[in-house]
Residue frames as qw, qx, qy, qz and C-alpha x, y, z in Angstrom:
[[0.397, 0.437, -0.046, -0.806, 61.62, -67.78, 80.07],
 [0.107, 0.064, -0.913, -0.388, 61.04, -71.11, 78.34],
 [0.127, 0.419, 0.844, -0.312, 57.64, -71.33, 80.03],
 [0.242, 0.521, 0.103, -0.812, 56.25, -68.13, 78.45],
 [0.340, 0.248, -0.626, -0.656, 56.01, -69.55, 74.88],
 [0.156, -0.173, -0.972, 0.004, 54.34, -72.69, 76.23],
 [0.098, 0.504, 0.618, -0.596, 51.73, -70.72, 78.16],
 [0.269, 0.463, -0.179, -0.825, 51.15, -68.42, 75.18],
 [0.284, 0.109, -0.819, -0.487, 50.60, -71.35, 72.83],
 [0.073, -0.333, -0.917, 0.209, 48.13, -72.97, 75.26],
 [0.168, 0.555, 0.375, -0.724, 46.15, -69.73, 75.59],
 [0.270, 0.376, -0.452, -0.762, 46.16, -69.20, 71.84],
 [0.195, -0.041, -0.943, -0.268, 44.87, -72.72, 71.26],
 [0.004, -0.450, -0.817, 0.361, 41.98, -72.31, 73.69],
 [0.197, 0.553, 0.165, -0.793, 40.79, -69.03, 72.16],
 [0.226, 0.272, -0.631, -0.690, 40.41, -70.46, 68.65],
 [0.113, 0.286, 0.950, -0.057, 37.09, -72.21, 69.30],
 [0.327, -0.055, -0.220, -0.917, 33.63, -71.37, 68.00],
 [0.446, 0.194, 0.735, -0.472, 30.05, -72.38, 68.68],
 [0.040, 0.246, 0.819, 0.517, 27.66, -73.97, 66.24],
 [0.305, -0.070, 0.039, -0.949, 24.54, -71.85, 65.75],
 [0.744, -0.153, -0.384, -0.525, 22.13, -74.79, 65.44],
 [0.663, -0.427, 0.517, -0.333, 21.38, -77.27, 68.19],
 [0.546, 0.359, -0.743, -0.144, 22.99, -80.65, 67.80],
 [0.897, -0.352, 0.031, -0.265, 22.29, -84.01, 69.41],
 [0.790, 0.309, -0.408, 0.339, 25.95, -85.02, 69.04],
 [0.689, -0.488, -0.257, 0.470, 28.44, -84.94, 71.88],
 [0.103, 0.954, -0.100, 0.262, 29.83, -81.57, 72.80],
 [0.846, -0.113, -0.203, 0.480, 33.53, -82.03, 73.59],
 [0.065, -0.976, 0.120, -0.171, 35.76, -79.58, 75.41],
 [0.794, 0.055, -0.241, 0.555, 39.44, -79.18, 76.25],
 [0.182, -0.955, 0.045, -0.228, 40.73, -76.77, 78.88],
 [0.684, 0.186, -0.415, 0.571, 44.09, -76.05, 80.44],
 [0.440, -0.893, -0.060, -0.078, 45.10, -74.58, 83.77],
 [0.608, 0.342, -0.381, 0.607, 48.47, -73.18, 84.84],
 [0.547, -0.816, -0.144, -0.121, 48.94, -72.52, 88.55],
 [0.567, 0.304, -0.425, 0.637, 51.86, -71.11, 90.53],
 [0.440, -0.788, -0.003, -0.431, 52.16, -70.14, 94.16],
 [0.311, 0.336, -0.732, 0.505, 53.87, -70.63, 97.49],
 [0.608, -0.514, -0.606, -0.008, 52.60, -72.26, 100.67],
 [0.202, -0.780, 0.203, -0.557, 52.29, -69.88, 103.62],
 [0.251, 0.243, -0.812, 0.467, 53.99, -70.77, 106.90],
 [0.631, -0.511, -0.509, -0.287, 51.71, -72.59, 109.34],
 [0.674, -0.729, -0.036, 0.110, 54.10, -72.22, 112.30],
 [0.116, -0.877, 0.446, 0.133, 57.75, -71.41, 113.17],
 [0.523, -0.337, 0.764, 0.170, 59.02, -74.94, 112.45],
 [0.766, 0.562, 0.198, -0.242, 57.61, -75.05, 108.91],
 [0.738, -0.098, 0.440, 0.503, 60.08, -76.67, 106.45],
 [0.016, -0.506, 0.352, 0.787, 61.76, -74.71, 103.66],
 [0.579, 0.485, 0.653, 0.053, 59.85, -74.69, 100.43],
 [0.162, -0.170, 0.410, 0.881, 59.92, -73.10, 97.01],
 [0.495, 0.276, -0.078, -0.820, 57.37, -72.03, 94.46],
 [0.529, 0.175, 0.827, -0.067, 54.85, -74.68, 93.46],
 [0.327, 0.376, -0.416, -0.761, 54.00, -74.99, 89.75],
 [0.504, 0.216, 0.830, -0.102, 51.24, -77.10, 88.19],
 [0.344, 0.242, -0.452, -0.786, 49.78, -77.51, 84.72],
 [0.503, 0.211, 0.787, -0.287, 46.48, -79.34, 84.26],
 [0.249, 0.112, -0.630, -0.727, 44.86, -80.54, 81.03],
 [0.481, 0.230, 0.681, -0.502, 41.15, -81.36, 81.02],
 [0.258, 0.044, -0.703, -0.661, 39.15, -83.14, 78.35],
 [0.304, 0.252, 0.801, -0.451, 35.47, -83.93, 78.61],
 [0.129, -0.237, -0.668, -0.694, 32.13, -84.00, 76.86],
 [0.388, 0.140, 0.424, -0.806, 28.61, -82.78, 77.55],
 [0.092, -0.237, -0.888, -0.384, 25.57, -84.80, 76.63],
 [0.416, -0.078, 0.113, -0.899, 21.97, -83.63, 76.69]]
């Protein structure tokens, strides 16, 4: 259960953003996170043993007009 506070803090941080009402010629920067979990399905009978796959991605970028 150590992962739950981490995921909660990431979601909380991404929801605390706002938009500027006026248009700006400055860079528009963004930061997003992704948390993925899943298991690979068997492709055949000789498929090796595997466990749950977990990934966390952090994205940073900017938009320019």
